[in-house]
N, C-alpha and C positions, 0 to 999 in steps of 0.2 A: 469765345470760340467762334470761329468763322465757318459759316455754312458754305459748302462747296456743292454746286449743282453739276451733276454729271451731264445732263441733257445739252446745255450749250456747248460743252467740250465735244461731246459725241457728234453734235450737229456740225461743228466746225471741221471735224475730221472727215466726215463723209459728205460734206457739201459738194465737193468736186465730183464724187462718184454717183450722186443722186441722178444726174442726167443720164447715166448709162444704164443702171439697173431698174430705175423707177418705172419706165414704160413697160418693161418685161413683166415686172411684178404686177402692175395694174392689169395687163393683158391676162395674166394667169388667174387673177382674182375674178375678173369678169367671165373668163372661160369656165371656171369651176362653178360660179354662181349661176350661169345660164345653162347648165347641163340639163340633159333630158330627164324626164321623170318616168320613163318606161313606155311600153307600147300603148297602154290605155290611159287617157287623161283622167285625172281625179274628178269625181263629182262632189266630193266633200272634203273639207279640211281635216275632218276627223276620221277618215277612212282607215288610216294606219293605227290610230289610237283606240278606236272603239269597235266592238263587235255589235252589229245591229241584230236585235232579236228577230227571229223568223216571223213572229206574230206582230211585228211593228206595223201599225196601220199606214196605208198609203196617203190617206187624207182624213178629214174629220168624219165624213159619212162612213168611211171604212171602220172607224171605231165602233159605231153602232152595229154594223154588220157582223164584225168579229165577236162582239159581246153577245149578240143574239145567237150566233152559231154555237158558242160555248154554253149558253144557257139551255139551248135545246138538246144538248148532249145528254142522253138518258142516264149514263153513269158518270157522275161527277168525280172524276179521278183527280188526284193531287196536281197533275200538270195543268189540267184545264182550269182548276181553281187558281193556281198561280198565274196563269195567263189572264184570267179575269181581273185579278188584282193589278197586274201590270197595265192592262188596258184602261182600267178605271183611273189608275194613278197617272197615266199619260194623257188623259182626256184634255185637261186644262192646257198642257204643253202643246199638244197638237192643235188645239183651237187657237192658242196664242200665236202659232206660226201662220195663221191665215190673216186675211184682212178684215176679220170680223170686228165689229165695233165693240168697245168695252162694255156697253150696256147689254149686248148680246153674249159676250164672253163670260161676264160675271156669274150668271146663273149656272153655266156649265162648271165653272171653277168651284162655286159653293156646293153644288150637288156632288161633284166628284170628291171633294175634300170630306164632306159629311159621310159619303158612302165608304170612303177609304177608312175612316175612323171606325165604322161599323165592321168592315171586313177584317181589319187588324184585330179587333176584339173577338171576332168569331173563332171558335176553336174547332168545331167539327162541321165543316162544310157550309153550304149556303142555306140560310133559313128562308122561309117563304117571304119574310119581310125584306131580306137582302135581295131576293129575286125580283120583288116588285120595285125596289129602289133602283136596281140595275135597269129594269125595263123603263122606269121613269127617266133615267139618265139617257137611255137610248132615244126616247121620244124627244127629250130636250135637244139632243144632237140632230135628230132628223128635222126638227123645227128650225134649228139655227143654221143648218147647212145651206139652205137657199138664200139666206141673208148675206152670205159672203159675197162681197163685190167682185166683179170680174177682174181678172188679173190684167196688168198693163199690156201684155202681149195680145190679149183678145180685144183690146179697145180699137175702134175704127179710127183710122188716121184720115183727117180731112186735109185737103190741099188748100193753100192760101189763096 
């Protein structure tokens, strides 16, 4: 049985017409691909896909601030407990998004993972041990935050 390929025959039929419609097709593809994205530019590739929690920290130091705010809340309601769990679980991720060295990041990661294990096991609110672990994590964050190197935009440019 002989194999018949359709592509060479199709190419032979339209080879004369390629020069006429090909530039128009190419123009339409470029035009559609370069279309506007709306009035405001995107600040993240994930803006359309993910909702950002209202209590998401702005930086590493903000994690400690938000945790301490929720710890000082006199009535530990379920929402603040859930936000504490979120903040503890996000600590390593937020720290990893900085220029913090691995040696300075690792204690934050280990402390947050250990604390998350305890918080998942806790059934009725925060124990005094949980509160002291959260405060210890906050202190680790406060100690690590000044160790973050300056961002490239803040570096001084020297002329040659």
